[in-house]
C-alpha positions in Angstrom: -8.6 11.5 28.7 -11.6 9.4 27.7 -13.2 12.2 25.7 -9.8 12.9 24.0 -9.3 9.3 23.0 -12.8 9.1 21.5 -12.3 12.4 19.6 -8.9 11.2 18.3 -10.4 7.9 17.2 -13.2 9.7 15.3 -10.6 12.0 13.7 -8.7 9.0 12.5 -11.9 7.5 11.0 -12.8 10.8 9.3 -9.3 11.1 7.8 -9.4 7.5 6.5 -12.8 8.1 5.0 -11.7 11.3 3.4 -8.6 9.5 2.0 -10.7 6.7 0.5 -13.1 9.2 -1.1 -10.3 11.2 -2.7 -8.3 8.1 -3.7 -11.4 6.7 -5.5 -11.7 10.0 -7.4 -8.0 10.1 -8.4 -7.7 6.4 -9.3 -11.0 6.4 -11.2 -10.1 9.4 -13.3 -6.6 8.0 -13.8 -7.8 4.6 -15.0 -10.4 6.3 -17.3 -7.9 8.6 -19.0 -5.4 5.8 -19.5 -8.0 3.7 -21.1 -9.2 6.6 -23.2 -5.7 7.5 -24.3 -4.9 3.9 -25.4 -8.2 3.5 -27.2 -7.9 6.6 -29.4 -8.3 5.9 -33.1 -6.6 8.0 -35.9 -9.0 8.9 -38.7 -8.5 11.1 -41.8 -11.3 13.5 -41.0 -9.7 14.8 -37.7 -9.0 18.5 -37.4 -5.4 19.8 -37.7 -3.4 18.9 -34.7 -5.8 16.2 -33.4 -4.0 12.9 -32.6 -7.1 10.6 -32.4 -10.7 10.3 -31.4 -13.1 7.9 -29.6 -16.8 7.5 -29.4 -18.2 6.3 -26.0 -21.6 5.6 -24.7 -22.6 6.0 -21.0 -25.6 6.9 -19.0 -28.0 7.0 -22.0 -25.8 9.3 -24.1 -23.0 9.4 -26.6 -19.7 11.1 -26.2 -17.3 12.2 -29.0 -13.8 12.8 -27.6 -10.8 14.1 -29.5 -7.2 14.4 -28.2 -4.7 17.0 -29.3 -1.1 15.7 -28.8 0.3 19.2 -28.2 -2.7 21.7 -28.2 -5.6 22.8 -30.4 -5.2 25.8 -32.6 -7.3 28.0 -30.4 -7.8 28.1 -26.6 -11.2 26.6 -25.6 -13.5 28.7 -23.5 -13.5 26.2 -20.6 -10.9 23.7 -19.4 -11.5 21.0 -16.8 -8.3 20.3 -14.8 -7.9 16.9 -13.2 -5.5 17.7 -10.4 -7.3 18.2 -7.1 -8.1 14.5 -6.8 -4.4 13.8 -6.7 -3.6 16.7 -4.3 -6.3 15.8 -1.8 -5.5 12.1 -1.9 -2.0 12.9 -0.8 -3.0 15.5 1.8 -5.6 13.1 3.4 -3.1 10.2 3.3 -0.5 12.3 5.0 -3.1 13.5 7.6 -3.9 9.9 8.3 -0.2 9.1 8.6 0.2 11.9 11.2 -2.9 10.9 13.2 -2.3 7.1 13.3 1.4 6.6 13.0 2.9 9.8 14.3 0.3 10.3 17.0 0.7 6.6 18.0 4.4 6.2 17.2 5.1 4.0 20.2 2.4 1.6 19.2 2.2 1.6 15.4 5.5 3.1 14.1 8.3 1.9 16.3 9.4 -1.7 17.0 12.2 -1.5 19.5 13.2 -5.0 18.5 13.9 -3.7 15.0 15.4 -0.3 15.8 15.3 1.3 19.3 14.6 5.0 18.5 12.5 7.7 20.0 9.2 8.9 18.4 10.7 12.2 17.2 13.6 10.4 15.5 11.2 7.9 13.9 8.9 10.7 12.6 11.9 12.6 11.2 13.1 9.5 9.4 9.6 9.0 8.0 9.4 12.5 6.7 12.9 12.5 5.3 12.3 9.2 3.4 9.3 10.7 1.6 11.3 13.7 0.5 14.2 11.5 -0.4 12.1 9.4 -2.6 10.8 12.3 -4.7 14.3 13.8 -5.1 16.0 10.6 -6.2 13.1 9.7 -8.6 13.1 13.2 -10.1 16.8 13.3 -10.6 16.7 9.9 -12.3 13.9 11.1 -14.7 15.9 14.2 -15.6 19.2 12.3 -16.1 20.3 10.8 -19.4 18.7 7.5 -18.2 15.3 9.3 -18.4 15.4 9.1 -22.2 15.0 5.3 -21.9 11.6 4.8 -20.5 11.8 1.1 -19.8 15.4 1.2 -18.6 14.4 4.0 -16.2 11.5 1.9 -14.9 13.9 -1.0 -14.2 16.1 1.3 -12.2 13.1 2.7 -10.3 12.0 -0.9 -9.5 15.4 -1.5 -7.9 15.0 1.7 -5.9 11.6 0.6 -4.7 12.9 -2.8 -3.6 15.7 -1.2 -1.7 13.3 1.1 0.1 11.1 -1.9 0.9 14.0 -3.6 2.6 15.1 -0.4 4.3 11.7 0.4 5.8 11.5 -3.1 7.3 14.9 -2.3 9.1 13.4 0.9 10.6 9.8 0.4 11.5 7.2 -2.2 12.4 6.1 -4.4 9.5 2.7 -2.6 9.4 4.4 0.8 9.3 7.0 -0.4 6.7 4.3 -1.3 4.2 2.3 1.8 4.9 5.4 3.9 4.3 6.2 2.1 1.1 2.7 3.0 -0.1 3.2 6.6 1.1 6.7 6.7 -0.6 5.2 5.6 -3.9 2.1 7.8 -3.6 4.3 10.8 -2.9 6.1 10.3 -6.1 2.9 9.9 -8.0 1.2 13.0 -6.5 4.4 15.1 -6.9 4.5 14.0 -10.6 1.1 15.7 -11.0 1.9 18.7 -8.8 5.5 19.4 -9.9 5.6 18.2 -13.6 2.3 17.2 -15.3 0.2 20.3 -14.3 3.0 22.9 -14.6 3.9 21.6 -18.1 0.3 21.7 -19.1 0.1 25.3 -17.8 3.1 26.3 -20.0 1.3 24.9 -23.0 -1.9 26.9 -22.1 0.1 30.1 -21.6 1.8 29.6 -25.0 -1.6 29.2 -26.6 -3.0 32.4 -25.0 0.1 34.3 -26.1 -0.2 33.0 -29.7 3.0 30.9 -29.5 3.3 27.3 -30.8 3.8 25.1 -27.7 6.9 23.0 -27.4 5.9 19.3 -27.6 8.6 18.3 -25.1 6.3 19.4 -22.2 3.7 17.0 -23.3 6.2 14.2 -23.8 7.7 14.6 -20.3 4.2 14.7 -18.7 3.2 11.6 -20.6 6.3 9.7 -19.2 5.4 10.7 -15.7 1.8 9.7 -16.3 3.0 6.3 -17.5 4.9 5.8 -14.2 1.8 6.7 -12.2 -0.1 4.2 -14.3 2.1 1.3 -13.2 2.5 2.3 -9.6 -1.2 2.7 -8.8 -2.1 -0.9 -8.0 0.8 -1.6 -5.7 -0.1 1.6 -3.7 -3.6 0.2 -3.2 -2.1 -3.1 -2.0 0.1 -1.4 0.6 -2.7 0.8 1.8 -4.9 -2.3 2.3 -2.2 -4.5 3.8 -2.5 -3.2 7.4 -5.6 -5.4 7.6 -3.8 -8.5 6.6 -0.8 -9.3 8.9 0.5 -12.2 6.8 1.5 -9.6 4.2 3.6 -7.3 6.4 4.3 -9.2 9.6 6.5 -12.0 8.4 10.2 -12.4 7.9 10.1 -12.0 4.1 7.8 -9.0 4.0 10.2 -6.9 1.9 10.4 -9.7 -0.7 6.6 -9.8 -0.7 6.6 -6.0 -1.4 9.0 -6.5 -4.3 6.7 -9.1 -5.8 3.7 -6.8 -5.3 5.3 -4.2 -7.6 5.7 -6.9 -10.3 2.1 -7.9 -9.9 1.1 -4.3 -10.4 3.0 -4.3 -13.8 1.5 -7.6 -15.0 -2.1 -6.5 -14.2 -1.8 -3.1 -15.7 -0.1 -4.5 -18.8 -3.3 -6.6 -19.4 -5.5 -3.6 -19.1 -3.3 -1.3 -21.1 -3.0 -3.9 -23.9 -6.7 -4.5 -23.9 -7.6 -0.8 -24.0 -5.2 -0.3 -26.8 -7.0 -3.0 -28.8 -3.8 -5.1 -29.1 -5.3 -8.3 -27.8 -5.9 -9.8 -24.4 -2.6 -11.2 -23.0 -4.0 -13.8 -20.7 -0.4 -14.8 -19.8 -0.3 -11.8 -17.5 -3.0 -13.3 -15.3 -1.1 -16.6 -15.1 2.1 -14.7 -14.1 0.1 -12.7 -11.5 -1.4 -15.9 -10.0 2.1 -17.5 -9.8 3.4 -14.4 -8.0 0.5 -14.3 -5.6 1.0 -18.0 -4.8 4.7 -17.3 -4.2 3.7 -14.4 -1.8 1.3 -16.8 0.1 4.2 -19.3 0.4 6.7 -16.7 1.6 4.2 -15.4 4.2 4.4 -18.7 6.1 8.1 -18.3 6.7 9.2 -21.6 5.1 11.4 -23.8 7.2 13.5 -24.5 4.1 14.6 -20.9 4.1 14.6 -20.1 7.8 15.9 -23.3 9.4 13.0 -23.1 11.8 12.6 -26.1 14.0 9.4 -28.2 14.0 6.8 -26.2 16.0 5.6 -29.4 17.6 8.9 -29.8 19.3 8.8 -26.4 20.8 5.7 -27.0 22.9 3.5 -30.0 23.9 0.9 -31.0 21.3 -2.4 -29.6 22.5 -5.5 -31.7 21.7 -7.9 -28.8 21.9 -7.8 -25.0 22.2 -8.8 -25.0 25.9 -8.8 -27.7 28.6 -5.5 -29.4 27.8 -3.2 -29.7 30.8 -0.6 -27.5 29.1 -3.2 -24.8 28.2 -2.4 -22.7 31.2 0.9 -21.8 29.5 -0.9 -20.3 26.6 -3.5 -18.6 28.8 -0.7 -17.0 30.9 1.0 -15.9 27.7 -2.1 -14.2 26.3 -2.8 -12.6 29.7 0.8 -11.3 29.8 1.3 -10.1 26.3 -2.2 -9.4 24.9 -4.6 -8.5 27.7 -3.3 -5.0 28.3 -5.4 -4.0 25.2 -7.8 -7.0 24.7 -9.6 -6.7 28.0 -12.9 -5.3 29.3 -10.9 -2.4 30.8 -7.7 -2.0 28.7 -4.6 -1.0 30.7 -2.8 0.6 27.8 -2.9 4.4 27.8 -5.2 5.9 25.2 -7.2 2.7 24.5 -10.6 2.9 26.1 -12.1 -0.3 24.7 -10.6 -3.6 23.3 -9.7 -3.2 19.6 -12.4 -4.6 17.4 -14.2 -5.7 20.6 -11.9 -8.6 21.0 -11.4 -9.5 24.7 -9.4 -12.3 26.3 -11.1 -12.4 29.7 -11.6 -16.2 29.9 -11.0 -19.6 28.2 -14.0 -19.2 26.0 -12.7 -15.8 24.6 -9.3 -17.3 23.8 -10.6 -20.4 22.2 -13.1 -18.3 20.1 -10.2 -16.2 18.8 -7.7 -18.9 18.5 -7.3 -18.5 14.7 -6.8 -14.7 15.0 -4.2 -15.2 17.8 -2.4 -17.8 15.6 -2.3 -15.5 12.5 -1.7 -12.1 14.3 0.8 -13.2 16.9 2.0 -16.6 16.0 2.5 -16.8 12.2 3.1 -13.1 11.9 4.4 -10.3 14.1 1.5 -8.0 13.6 0.5 -8.3 17.3 1.4 -6.9 19.7 1.8 -3.7 17.7 5.4 -2.8 17.6 5.9 -5.8 19.9 5.2 -3.4 22.7 4.8 -6.2 25.3 8.1 -7.9 24.2 6.6 -11.2 23.0 9.6 -13.6 22.4 10.1 -15.9 19.4 9.7 -18.9 21.6 6.3 -17.6 22.8 5.2 -17.1 19.2 6.3 -20.7 18.5 4.2 -21.8 21.4 1.1 -20.2 19.9 1.8 -21.8 16.6 2.2 -25.2 18.1 -0.9 -24.8 20.3 -3.1 -23.9 17.3 -1.7 -26.3 14.7 -1.7 -29.2 17.1 -5.3 -28.5 18.3 -6.5 -28.4 14.7 -4.8 -31.6 13.9 -6.3 -33.2 17.0 -9.8 -32.2 15.9 -9.3 -33.9 12.5 -8.4 -37.2 14.2 
């Protein structure tokens, strides 16, 4: 069992590393080509069929790039296809989903306080949701609504917000955000695999056969590429969110997700406008900052919105992290709800050492990690994962009161 757990942990690490490498390659090429496309300049000396050109300098050399809106008159000898970055990003991400969330469904995927389902059912829902996302998105793009690019994007935003809420009603907060990223990334990668590359191959086949390519294939591919452009940054946020519990482990996590999609639009709008040489809309950064501050505020679960009682009234005001007469209650709580994993010899099956080396063996350990306990298990529901040890709301309030009162006590 020990060797199996170690091998599984390293497999998860390898999949994550693979995923990061391929994602860098995909996002990097995507950002580059969006910037290139927007920066093209139309000049009178361009060859027939050329839409624009750009001169670039990098690595001690100069590059002269021309874009053909449909296709050049003759097929070039060699074409470089940018597709495998997308394919392997999705494959590695799905592999990581299988290893971490499907392999550890009881711990990372299922929160029985949210929805009491078995691992096979949870995995089936997960897989079905990813397929559902692509089918709905593709049908919307191919419907009459698809002819209105910005109207279509508004409807897609509503769909994404609905999925954000839906995932939080099915899985742990951590898994909900991860799935929202996977849901969006599946749409993006399927755009490349199902639409953009096949349409480009049709154009190439027409060129080889001596036919004039239909411009509709390029137009459809460009629309899907535009969607991918605006979805990239939110996907990165959701993939990173599992390290920051205040994003996914709070009551308004689905609202936070909705705001993240808006931030992705405002940030990309600045880059797109700048690369198109249409100015530098600084207002987008102001809006982004306001949205991020709103997210920070929502992550604290405001009493104005929740009706939460004063944490100080829930438990005695502790004057310090350890040593207060009431501290045994917190110590007992940590021992009951946290120490099955955070111990020198974890009792939870499959865990051979305390996560991140954090152990709660004595008062000094608990006091040293008071802030992490407060964030992970008090202010958010990130810990215990999936609330596997059944920590109650009153117990979380106790942790909040203990930490906040201790901090206030030190200030005095």
